[in-house]
NUZA-443409 format. One record per residue (C-alpha): x, y, z; residue in three letters. Coordinates in steps of 0.1 Angstrom, whole numbers, plus 2048, in hexadecimal, padded with zeros to 3 digits. Layout:
<sites>
XYZAla
...
</sites>
This chain:
<sites>
B70DDB528Met
B4BDDD516Lys
B31DC7518Ile
B12DCB4FCGlu
AF1DB3502Leu
AD7DAC4E3Gln
AB8D974EFAsn
ACCD8C50APhe
AB6D8152DMet
AA1D9D533Cys
AB1DB651DHis
AAADC04FAThr
AC7DD74F4Phe
ADFDE050FPhe
B01DEE50DGlu
B1CDF652AVal
B40E0152BGlu
B52DFE54BPhe
B6FE12559Cys
B91E0455CSer
B93DFE584Thr
B72E01596Val
B4EDFB58AAsn
B2FDF659EPhe
B0EDEC58FVal
AF0DF85A0Val
ACBDEE59CGly
AAFDE15ADArg
AA7DBD5AEAsn
A9CDB7589Gly
AACDD2578Ser
AC3DB9564Gly
AE2DBB57CLys
AE9D96576Ser
AE0D95554Ala
B04DA5550Ile
B15D90564Leu
B08D72553Met
B0DD84531Ala
B34D86537Leu
B34D61542Val
B24D55525Ile
B33D6F50BGly
B58D62518Leu
B55D3E512Gly
B3ED31534Gly
B23D19531Lys
B01D1C53FSer
B07D0855DSer
B24D1F56DAla
B06D3756EThr
AF1D28583Asn
AD2D3856FArg
ACCD21552Ala
ACECFC546Pro
AD5D06524Asn
AE3D2550EMet
ABED2F500Thr
AB0D36521Glu
AC6D5551EPhe
AB4D5F4FDIle
A9AD77505Lys
A74D70508Gln
A67D704E4Gly
A8CD6F4D0Ser
A9AD594BCSer
ABCD644C4Trp
AD0D754E1Gly
AF5D844DDGln
B13D914F4Val
B2EDA54E7Thr
B48DAD4FFIle
B63DC44F6Thr
B87DBE506Ile
BA3DD8506Cys
BBFDD24F4Asn
BD6DEE4F2Ser
BF9DED4E2Asn
C04E00500His
C01DE2514Asn
C1DDCA50EHis
C09DAE514Asp
BF2DB54F7Ala
BE4D9A4E4Trp
BE9D914C3Glu
BE7DB94BCVal
BF4DB6498Glu
BD1DA6490Leu
BB7DB54A8Tyr
BCADD74AFGly
BC1DE84D2Ser
BA0DD54D9Ala
B91DAE4D7Val
B6CDAD4CFLeu
B60D8A4DCVal
B3DD864CDGlu
B27D694D6Arg
B02D5F4C6Lys
AEBD4B4D3Ile
AD0D3C4C2Thr
AB8D1C4C3Lys
ACDD054B3Gln
AF1D114C5Gly
B04D2E4CASer
B27D3B4B8Lys
B42D504BFTyr
B56D6D4ADLys
B70D7B4B6Leu
B7BDA04A4Lys
B92DB94A4Asn
B8ADDD4ACPhe
B7EDE8490Glu
B60DCC48FGly
B6FDB7478Lys
B71D9047AThr
B92D82485Ile
B85D5D48DSer
B68D48497Thr
B7CD2D4A6Lys
B73D244CCLys
B99D1C4D3Asn
BA2D3E4C8Asp
B90D464E2Leu
B9DD324FFThr
BBED3D4F3Leu
BB6D5F4FALeu
BA5D5951CLeu
BC7D48521Asp
BD6D6651AHis
BC8D7F530Tyr
BC2D6654BAsn
B9DD6854AIle
B8FD4D55EGln
B68D4D55CVal
B62D2F571Asn
B7BD3D58BAsn
B63D485A7Pro
B7ED605B1Val
B7BD7158ESer
B54D6F58FIle
B41D685ABLeu
B1BD675A2Asn
AFAD735B2Gln
AF4D4E5BEGlu
B16D425C4Met
B19D635D9Ser
AF7D5C5F0Lys
B02D3C5F8Lys
B28D405FDPhe
B1DD5F60FLeu
B08D4E625Ala
B18D2B62BSer
B2BD2764AThr
B38D06646Asp
B5FD01642Pro
B59CE7629Gly
B51CFE60CSer
B65D16613Lys
B81D00611Tyr
B75CF35EEAsn
B6BD1A5E1Phe
B94D265EAPhe
BA2D015DBMet
B8ED0A5BBLys
B98D305BASer
BBDD2B5C0Thr
BB9D0A5A5His
BCDCF45BFLeu
BAACDC5B7Glu
BB2CDC590Gln
BD8CCF597Met
BC8CB55B1Ile
BB7CAA594Leu
BD2CB0579Asp
BE3C9B58FTyr
BCAC81592Gln
BC9C7F56CGln
BEEC7956BVal
BEBC5D583Asn
BCFC5056DGlu
BE6C50550Lys
BFFC43562Leu
BEDC2356AGlu
BE2C20547Thr
C01C1F53BIle
C0DC06558Lys
BF1BEF54CHis
BFBBF2527Thr
C1FBE7530Ile
C0FBCB542Ala
BFBBBE524Lys
C16BC350ELys
C2ABAE520Glu
C15B9A527Arg
C13B914FEThr
C3AB93500Ile
C41B6B506Pro
C28B5D4E9Asp
C37B764D1Val
C5BB694DCArg
C4DB474DCAla
C44B504B4Gln
C61B5F4ADVal
C76B414B6Arg
C5FB284A6His
C65B3C485Leu
C87B4148ELys
C8EB1B48FSer
C7CB16471Gln
C8EB32459Tyr
CACB2346DAsp
CA5B0145FGlu
C9EB1043BIle
CBDB2243AThr
CD1B04444Glu
CBEAED428Leu
CCEB07412Arg
CEEB0141CAsp
CF1ADE41FMet
CF1AD63FAGly
D12AE73FALys
D20AD441BLys
D17AB340EVal
D2EABA3E9Ser
D47AC4406Gln
D43AA241ALeu
D42A903FALys
D67A9B3F6Asp
D71A99415Glu
D64A74415Leu
D79A693F6Ile
D99A76408Trp
D8DA63429Ser
D8DA44415Lys
DB0A4B401Ala
DC2A51423Leu
DAEA38438Glu
DC8A1D440Thr
DCCA06461Glu
DC3A21473Met
D9FA14476Ser
DA09F848AGlu
DB3A0B4A4Asp
D96A254A2Met
D80A0A4A6Arg
D909FC4C9Met
D95A254D0Tyr
D70A274CDGln
D67A084E4Ser
D7BA124FFLeu
D70A384FAGlu
D4DA28502Ser
D55A14520Asp
D6BA3152EGln
D4CA4252FAla
D33A2A53ESer
D50A25559Leu
D51A48560Arg
D2DA4B566Gln
D2BA2F57ELeu
D47A3E58FAla
D34A5E590His
D13A4C59EAla
D25A375B7Lys
D33A565C5Lys
D12A6C5C3Arg
D04A4B5DCGlu
D25A505EFLeu
D1EA745F6Leu
CFAA6D5FFGlu
D02A5161BVal
D1BA6C62AGln
D01A8862BArg
CE9A6C63CLys
D04A69656Ile
D0AA8D658Lys
CE5A90662Thr
CE7A74679Ala
D02A8168DAsn
CF5AA268EAsn
CD4A93699Ser
CE5A7F6B6Ile
CF9AA26BFLys
CD4AB46C7Asp
CC6A976D5Leu
CE4A956F1Asn
CE3ABC6F3Met
CBDAB96FEAsp
CC0A9A717Arg
CDCAAF727Gln
CC5AC972AArg
CA9AB4738Leu
CC5A9F750Thr
CCDAC675FLys
CA9ACE760Arg
C9CAB3774Ile
CBDABC78EArg
CAFAE1790Glu
C8CAD4796Ile
C96AB97AFGlu
CAFAD27C1Asp
C8EAEC7BESer
C78AD87CEAsn
C91AD47EDLys
C98AF67F1Ala
C74B097EFArg
C6DB24806Asn
C4AB347FBVal
C49B50816Glu
C6CB5A80BAla
C63B587E7Glu
C46B6E7ECLys
C58B8A7FEAla
C79B897E8Glu
C5DB8B7C8Arg
C4EBAB7D9Asp
C6EBBB7E0Gln
C79BB37BDGlu
C59BC27AFLeu
C5EBDF7BCAla
C81BE37B2Glu
C75BDC78DCys
C5CBF9791Arg
C72C0D79CAsp
C8DC0677ELys
C6EC05767Gln
C67C2D76FGly
C8DC3476EGln
C91C25749Tyr
C72C3573CThr
C80C5A744Glu
C9DC4F736Glu
C8CC46714Met
C7AC64716Thr
C99C7C715Ser
CA9C636FBThr
C8EC626E1Thr
C91C886E3Ser
CAFC8E6E3Thr
CB0C756C3Met
C95C886B5Glu
CA7CA76B5His
CC5C9A6A9Leu
CB4C88689Glu
CA4CAA681Ser
CC7CBA681Arg
CD0C9B66DLeu
CB6CA4655Ser
CBCCC5650Asp
CE4CC2648Met
CE0CA5631Thr
CC6CB861AVal
CE3CD161EAsp
CFECBB616Leu
CE7CAE5F7Ser
CE7CCF5EAArg
D0ACD55EAIle
D0FCB65D9Arg
CFBCC25C2Gln
D0ACE25BCAsp
D2ECD15BDIle
D23CB359FGlu
D0FCD558BGln
D33CEA58CThr
D46CC9584Asp
D30CC556AVal
D35CE955FGln
D5FCE4564Ile
D5DCC954AArg
D49CD7530Lys
D61CF9531His
D80CE1530Gln
D6DCD1510Asp
D69CF1501Met
D8CCFE509Leu
D99CDE4F4Arg
D81CEB4D8Thr
D8ED0C4D6Gln
DB3CFE4D7Gln
DAECE94BFGlu
D9BD094AAAla
DBCD1A4B1Lys
DCDD0049BLys
DB2CF7485Asn
D91D11483Arg
D77CF2475Val
D81CE349BSer
D6BCFD4ADVal
D4CCEE4A0Phe
D56CCC4ACGly
D74CBB4B4Arg
D68C9F495Phe
D5ECBC47CMet
D82CB746BPro
D7DC93468Asp
D57C95463Leu
D60CAF441Leu
D7DC9B432Arg
D63C7C433Lys
D47C92421Val
D66C9F407Asp
D6FC7A400Glu
D4AC6C3FEAla
D44C883E4Asp
D62C803CDArg
D55C5D3CFLeu
D33C6D3C5Asn
D1FC603E3Arg
D0AC7F3E3Phe
CF2C8A3C8Asn
CFDCAF3DBLys
D1ACB53EELys
D0BCBE412Pro
D16CDF41DArg
D1CCE643FGly
D27CEC45EPro
D11D1145CPhe
D2BD21470Gly
D48D1D459Leu
D3CD3243BHis
D2CD4A456Met
D42D6C45ALys
D37D8746CVal
D3ADA8460Lys
D3CDBE47FAsp
D4EDAC49APro
D3ADBA4BALys
D16DA44ACTrp
D2AD874ABAla
D22D774C9Asn
CFCD894CAVal
CFAD754A6Ile
D0AD574B2Glu
CF0D574D1Leu
CD0D5B4B3Ala
CD9D4049CIle
CE3D274B9Gly
CE8D054B0Gly
CE7D0D48BLeu
D0ED15489Ala
D13CF0486Val
CF6CE646EAsn
CF9CDA44FPhe
CE3CD9432Val
CDFCBA41CVal
CC8CB73FBHis
CB3C983FFAsp
CAFC7B416Gln
CCAC64405His
CE2C7E40CAsp
CD6C8142DLys
CDBC5C434Leu
CFDC60425Val
D0CC7B43BLeu
CF9C6745BGln
D0EC4D454Asp
D2EC61450Leu
D20C73472Phe
D20C51481Arg
D45C4A478Lys
D50C6F483Ser
D42C6D4A3Cys
D38C524B9Ser
D22C654D0Asn
CFCC6E4C1Pro
CF7C8B4D6Arg
D12C9E4C6Glu
D07C964A0His
CFECBA48EPro
CDBCBB485Asn
CD2CBA461Met
CBBCD1447Ile
CACCC2426Met
CA6CDD40FMet
CA6CD83E7Lys
CC8CED3E0Phe
CBED0A3CAArg
CDDD153B0Asp
CD8D393BDGlu
CD2D513DEAla
CB1D583EFTyr
CA2D7D3E3Asp
CA0D8A401Val
C9DDAE3FDSer
C75DAF3FCSer
C70D9C41DGln
C8DDB6433Lys
C7EDD2447Pro
C83DF443EGln
C8BE05464Thr
CB0E0F45FGly
CBEDF8474His
CD0DDA462Pro
CC5DB0465Thr
CD9D9646FMet
CDCD8D44BTyr
CEADAB444Asp
D07DA945DMet
D0DD84452Leu
D27D7E434Asp
D1ED5D42BIle
D32D4E40DAsp
D1BD2D403Asp
CFAD373F5His
CEAD16402Val
CF2D1C421Ile
CE4D3C41FSer
CC4D33411Asn
CBFD18431Ala
CC6D32449Leu
CADD4743CVal
C90D2C43DGlu
C9CD23460Gln
CA6D43473Ala
C94D6045FArg
CB6D75460Leu
CAAD8C44AGlu
C89D96460Gln
CA1D96482Ser
CB1DB8488Leu
CCEDC449ALeu
CC9DE34B2Ile
CE5DEE4C9Glu
CCFDFA4E3Ser
CB4DEA4F7Ser
CA3E064FCGlu
C9FE0D4D9Glu
C96DE84CEAla
C78DE54E9Arg
C6BE0A4E1Met
C6BDFD4BFLeu
C61DDC4C0Ile
C48DD14DDIle
C24DD24D6Gly
C27DDF4B0His
C43DD24A1Ala
C4CDE147CPro
C3FDCE45EPro
C55DAF45AArg
C68DB1479Val
C6AD8F485His
C80D9B4A4Asn
C9BDAF4AFAla
CBCDA74C0Trp
CD1DC14D7Thr
CF9DC14E0Leu
CECDBB502Ala
CDBD974F3Gly
CBBDA14FBAsp
CA4D8F4E2Asp
C84DAA4DFVal
C64D9E4C9Arg
C41DAB4CBAla
C37D974ECArg
C54DA2500Gly
C7ADA2503Ala
C8FD8550FTyr
CB2D8A51FSer
CD3D73513Asn
CF4D7551EAsp
D04D7A4FBPro
D29D71510Thr
D23D50510Lys
D1FD484EAAsn
D44D514DDAsn
D52D354CAArg
D46D354A8Tyr
D4CD5C49BPhe
D6ED664ABArg
D8CD63493Asp
DA6D644AFAsp
D9AD494CBPro
DB6D504DFSer
DA6D6B4F4Gln
D86D4D4F6Val
DA2D36502Ile
DABD4D51CGlu
D84D55529Glu
D81D2F529Ile
D9CD2653FAsn
D93D4655AHis
D72D36559Lys
D80D13562Ile
D97D2457DArg
D79D3458EGln
D64D1658BLeu
D81D0559FArg
D82D1C5B7Glu
D5DD1B5BCGln
D5FCF25BDSer
D7BCF25D8Ser
D65D085EDIle
D47CF35E7Gln
D5DCD25F0Arg
D6BCE660EGln
D44CEC61BAsn
D3CCC7617Lys
D55CBA62BGly
D4ACCF645Gly
D28CC7641Val
D30CA463EGlu
D46CA165ELys
D29CB5675Glu
D11C98661Val
D28C7C670Asn
D2BC8C68FAsp
D05C8D691Ile
CFFC6C681Arg
D17C6369DAla
D06C736BBGln
CE7C636ACTyr
CF2C416AFAsn
D00C446D0Thr
CE1C506DDGlu
CCCC316C7Lys
CE4C1D6D6Lys
CDCC276FALys
CB4C286F4Gln
CB5C026E7Gln
CC9BF9704Ala
CB1C0D71AIle
C94BFD707Lys
CA2BDB70AArg
CA8BE0735Lys
C82BF1733Leu
C75BD5724Glu
C87BBD736Asn
C77BCC757Val
C55BCF747Arg
C56BA7743Asn
C63BA1762Arg
C4CBB6774Ile
C31BA2760Ile
C40B80768Glu
C40B8C791Leu
C1DB9B78CAsp
C12B79780Asn
C26B61793Val
C11B4B7AAAsp
C1DB347C7Glu
C26B157B1Ala
C21AF37BEPro
C43AD97C4Leu
C4FAD279CLeu
C4AAAE790Asp
C67A9E777Ala
C5AA8376CThr
C4EA8E749Ala
C71A9A745Leu
C7EA7B74EGlu
C69A66735Asp
C74A8171CGlu
C97A7B722Met
C92A5171EArg
C7EA5A6FCGln
C9EA706F0Tyr
CB3A4F6FBGly
C9DA3B6E6Glu
CA4A516C6Gln
CC7A516C9Ile
CCAA2F6CCAsn
CB5A296A9Asn
CCBA4769BIle
CE9A346A2Asn
CDCA12695Glu
CD3A22673Glu
CF3A36675Lys
D08A14674Glu
CF6A0965BGly
CFDA25643Leu
D21A22650Ala
D229FF641Glu
D12A08621Lys
D2BA26621Glu
D48A1061FGlu
D3D9F8604Thr
D36A1A5EFLeu
D58A245F2Lys
D64A035E6Gln
D51A045CEGlu
D5AA285C3His
D80A1D5C6Glu
D79A005AFGlu
D67A16593Ala
D82A2F594Asn
D9DA13592Lys
D8BA09570Arg
D83A24564His
DABA31568Ala
DB4A0C55AGlu
DA0A1A538Ser
DB0A3F539Thr
DD3A2B536Glu
DC4A1651AArg
DB7A3250AAsp
DD7A4750ASer
DEBA294FCHis
DD0A264DDIle
DD8A4E4DBThr
DF9A484D7Asn
DF4A304C0Arg
DDEA414AALeu
DF7A614AAGlu
E15A494A2Glu
DFDA37480Leu
DFAA5C475Lys
E1EA6747CGly
E25A48463Lys
E0CA51447Met
E1BA73448His
E40A5F444Glu
E32A4C427Gly
E28A69415Gln
E4DA7941CLys
E5CA57412Lys
E47A593EEAsn
E5BA7D3E9Thr
E7AA6D3F0Gln
E7AA4F3DCLeu
E72A6F3BDLeu
E91A773C7Asp
EA6A593C8Val
E93A4F3A2Leu
EA7A6D397Glu
EC7A623A6Lys
EC4A3F396Tyr
EBBA4D376Lys
EDCA65379Arg
EEFA41382Lys
EDDA2C367Lys
EFCA1B358Lys
F0AA1037AGlu
EEEA0338BVal
ED99FB36EAsn
ECB9D637FThr
EC59EA39DGlu
EADA0438DLys
E9C9E937DLys
E919DC39DArg
E8C9FF3AFPhe
E78A0C394Asn
E5C9ED394Ala
E5D9F73BBGlu
E57A1A3B6Leu
E40A1439DThr
E289FD3AFAla
E29A183D0Lys
E20A323B7Lys
E03A1F3ABArg
DF8A163CFGlu
DFAA3B3D8Ile
DECA493BASer
DCEA2F3B3Glu
DBEA3C3D7Ala
DC8A613D1Gln
DC2A643AFGly
D9DA5F3AEMet
D9FA7A3CAAla
DB3A913B8Glu
D9CA8E397Gln
D7BA9B3AFArg
D89AB53C5Cys
DAEAC83D3Pro
DBAAB03F1Arg
DA6AB0412Val
DB8AAC431Asp
D9EA9A44AThr
DA1A83466Arg
D7EA78465Arg
D73A5245BSer
D62A4A43AAla
D45A3944CLys
D3BA5C461Asp
D3DA6B445Leu
D27A5742FGlu
D10A5644BGln
D0CA7C44FGln
D0CA7F427Ile
CEEA68428Arg
CDDA7C447Asn
CE2A9F438Met
CD6A92414Glu
CB3A83422Leu
CB0AA6434Arg
CB6AB4417Ile
C9DA9F401Gln
C84AA5421Gln
C85AC841FGly
C84AC93F9Ser
C61AB23FFSer
C56ACE416Ser
C38AE240FThr
C45B00423Val
C44B2040EAsn
C6AB2E417Val
C5EB5040DAsp
C43B51424Asn
C54B40442Ile
C73B5D43CThr
C56B7D43DArg
C45B6E45CArg
C66B6A46EPhe
C73B8D465His
C4DB9D46EAsp
C4BB8B490Ala
C6FB9849DLys
C65BB648DThr
C46BB84A3Lys
C5ABA74C2Phe
C77BC24BDGlu
C59BDC4BFAsp
C45BD34DCIle
C64BD34F1Gln
C70BF54E5Thr
C4DC014ECMet
C4EBF150EVal
C6FBFE518Lys
C64C2450ELys
C43C2251EMet
C56C1653DArg
C71C3353CLys
C53C4B534Phe
C41C3B552Ser
C5EC4556AGly
C64C6455CAsp
C40C6955ELeu
C3EC61581Gln
C5FC7658EGlu
C4FC9357DIle
C2DC8D58ELeu
C40C875B1Lys
C55CAA5AAGlu
C34CB95A4Arg
C1ECAF5BFGlu
C3CCB85D7Glu
C3ACDC5C3Arg
C15CD95CBTyr
C18CD65EFPhe
C2ECF25F3Arg
C1BD0A5E0Phe
BFACFF5F4Arg
C0ED06613Lys
C18D2460AGlu
BFCD2F5F9Ile
BE9D2C61BSer
BFFD3F62CLys
BFDD5C617Arg
BD9D5C619Ile
BD5D5C63CAsn
BEDD7563ATyr
BD6D8D624Phe
BB8D82638Phe
BC7D8F654Ile
BCDDB1645Met
BADDB5636Asn
B9CDAE658Leu
BB2DCD66ASer
B9BDE464FGln
B81DDF668Arg
B95DDB688Gly
B8FDB668ATyr
BA7D9C690Thr
BACD7B688Gly
BB6D5F670Lys
BB2D44657Leu
BB7D1E660Lys
BB9D0A63FVal
BBECE464DAsp
BC3CCF628His
BC3CAE638Glu
B9ACB3642Lys
B95CCB627Lys
B85CE663BVal
B8CD0D63CLeu
B84D1D661Glu
B82D42661Met
B88D4D689Lys
B81D7568CLeu
B82D8A6AEAsn
B6DDA86A5Val
B70DBA6C6Asp
B80DDB6B8Thr
B82DE76DASer
BA0DCE6E2Gly
B91DC66FFAla
B8BDA36FASer
BA6D8D6E7Gln
B95D706E1Asp
B8FD5F6BEIle
B6FD536B4His
B5FD3A69AAsp
B4ED5067FVal
B2ED3D67FArg
B2AD4C6A2Ser
B27D70692Leu
B12D82683Ser
B03D8665EGly
B10DA5656Gly
B37D99669Glu
B35D7965AArg
B31D88636Ser
B4DDA263CPhe
B64D8564ASer
B5AD73627Thr
B5FD97612Val
B81D9461FCys
B89D7161APhe
B7FD795F5Ile
B93D9A5F6Cys
BB4D80601Ser
BB1D695E2Leu
BACD865CDTrp
BD3D8B5D6Asn
BDED695D0Leu
BCBD665B0Met
BD3D7758BGlu
BB4D83579Ser
BB1DA2564Pro
B8BDA9572Phe
B76D9A58FArg
B51D9D593Cys
B3AD9A5B3Leu
B11D975B1Asp
B05DA25CFGlu
B20D9B5E9Phe
B12DB5607Asp
AEEDA860AVal
AF3D9962BPhe
B0ADB4639Met
AFCDCF650Asp
B02DF5647Leu
B22DF565AMet
B35DD664EAsn
B27DE062CArg
B3AE0162DLys
B58DF3638Val
B58DD6620Ala
B54DF2603Met
B6DE0260DLys
B81DE560FLeu
B78DD95EBLeu
B7EDFA5DFVal
B9FE025EDGlu
BACDE05E5His
B9FDE75BCAla
BB1E0B5C0Val
BD2DF95CDGln
BD2DE45AEAsn
BC2DFD595Gln
BDEDF8578Gln
BD7DD0578Arg
BB6DC9580Arg
B8FDD3578Gln
B77DCE593Tyr
B4EDCC58CIle
B39DCB5ABLeu
B11DC75A8Phe
AFEDD45C9Thr
AD9DDF5CAPro
AE8DF75E5Gln
AECE1D5DCAsp
B11E265D8Met
B10E465CFSer
B24E545ECHis
B45E425DCPhe
B48E5A5C1Asn
B54E745D7Lys
B6EE605E9Lys
B81E485CDPhe
B8FE575A9Lys
B8DE3B58DAsn
B67E2F598Met
B4AE2C583Lys
B26E27591Ile
B0EE1B578Met
AE8E1B584Gln
AD4E02573Leu
AAAE0C56EGlu
A96DEC567Ala
A94DE1544Pro
A72DD8534Glu
A6DDB0536Arg
A58D94532Asn
A4BD86552Asp
A58D6454BAsp
A7ED79547Asn
A93D77568Asp
AAED8F56BGlu
</sites>
């Protein structure tokens, strides 16, 4: 790393280049050491407040200048697999920040000094890529914070430093923000739910208006039908009218009698309920009276046989026995509780194991079902290759062909892609299937119209939407793309070269979606990595190897190509055998898991049974202990009572007797009322039965008349037959014929007069409704039509408002449902993340204590770090006696300043072992150390840096002489600063 300063703080121009491992910047106070550290923070996007040196950026401009600039060069070598956008920036990235009175600007330049970006966001991406944290005190500990931290002995401050350095504090803030977001979602859901009743009421109101309008539209047609029915009703109505009136009258009387019977029955039930209540009250009062009588006898017997002295001696003896039992029960309770806690712990562990085994069994069963589905698909594919892309695919393709014949498509969709693709070299089949993924079952459509038609065919062929293929919409071209200019010239075939695609539309879709012409196929993974990683050739997107590795410029990703062998196999027999073998393995695995589950369940049940036995024992002991304690309290509080007086109990018993007499009198009145109501109820039932019998008679009469009417119609037909018969016998029965013809004519005229008018209006209508009812219904409907026609309501406006309100209501319900689901999912995720956070926090605390102990041993010290997350304190405990004579561990506040500073350095080194950062900076960290502790601390820091030299860069600022270190360690650079020329107003 290299830093260049121009007009920055005390420097007019200053340039410093650091070595790759350990760098000491040495200089007296005022030489500009801290300016280098401030430049590093400011140059990498830090705020002025983070430096503890200036309230705003303009304070960093050298006095007398109008601008200042910091340029930081970051190594971005091609040999580094983690290089950042090496094709744009090359071997180095230059970050330049220019500060003026108006503000500051950023520039990101490549290794040649050419500006690539001026966006702060790109700088943020660079810092995230290299995990550079300018605001983390573990990465950059400035002078002010160093002095404050090294001098502090407050456990709370050290805890806050630990939480901020390990990002645990930021994680807590993130979870708090998520909780706040959840609260906002809950408030939003509640607000939306409050609007639902109003919107629902509005929808109902508009729906009633809309239904009324719809009903009026259809009412005219209904009136015409009723008029036709009215005509035929008048034609068919005969003597049934009188009987119908009698029937309706009887039906009305029957309804009245039915209501009367129900009313009497309800009144009877209420009286019976009161009688039952009275009986219960009498029973309770008799029991109380018996109890009082028994108590009075007990009091009288007790008063006769009282012996006060004997009672006191008996109480003392019983009290001693109860206290002995109390001690015994307490010991038993302690033993039982301990046993239960042990069983509960074992039960908790076994329950966790059982839950894990059940999850494993469920996952295995899911895999078995998945492979069984794959097996069925491959078996069908053996008969028809199209089935390998989905069991519904043959039916779908038939529907697509049929729709194309009916010209439903603008242009016939193409797919599935895999049906039109063939791998030229079979050894690449699995790798190509792995690379293109789900594209093998995709379809391509010409426009939105064709997409909607194809979606409809998907739904008809496959009921499960999750199994529907994806669709790519693109304009169909008449010829395939010419990709020759886009193919890389590396001597290796591309995936496009290895495929034989018989449809140019699908070929074009694959070029657009998968960039097949820029994906190389290289047999050797080692050769692919050497060719691609860090410096991919032009026009190469990635490379695939026979091992399934996906090699890209930024790294390689391993995959198992044997899992993808469904689409490009010519003979599925081998696939079927592999799937059968896998199913057998999974079933054996499931059998073993279920055996383990049975064993664990048996052990869990045994432990649970033991636990329940101990719990029952504990409850029994608890009851005994409670009874003994209550008896002890009762015996301790007992006094020598005077002789008992039973007068009050006798008075109470007399009151109970009076209450019983009153209830008996009320019960007798209710019994009389019950008898009266029973008689009235029987009378009402009798009248209802008579009415029902008359109703049945009238109904039979109506059915008889209907039969006669149909018989008359049948007789009319018979008379026509007779007429024809008489014509044939005209000569023989001429006189009889004239009489019969006269009778027939009269009868036909009588029938036709009523039916002729009806036939002229409409075909025959069979109806049982009376003409009066039909006329009344027609008048009502015509009146409603007239009122609706005179209304000023805008039909189109009502229809539009109804549909808008309905859509709004459905949208609110859908939104609330989705927000509830999102809120629930987010709560589950947050719960899981918080559980992981606590496990991570616990692990971090253990690891930092381990590294702290190891670092202390460099000086011969012993100690430990105690992190209390509940109290939010971090305490350092040390034993600085290197002779081993004392084993006492002391608080860090009891140590000297140098020993305390050395322990703090050990603490910082422990944090370095935990956190990832490409460089670490410490400013005047040794100001409070004595010579011996400074020497050991320096050695500790340098050895820590040397051990991590391949991954870290260390920059240490000190006013002390460090020249003696050059002889002991390699890869170390010591820079001696001379005091720069400065104005009096400039600080370091």
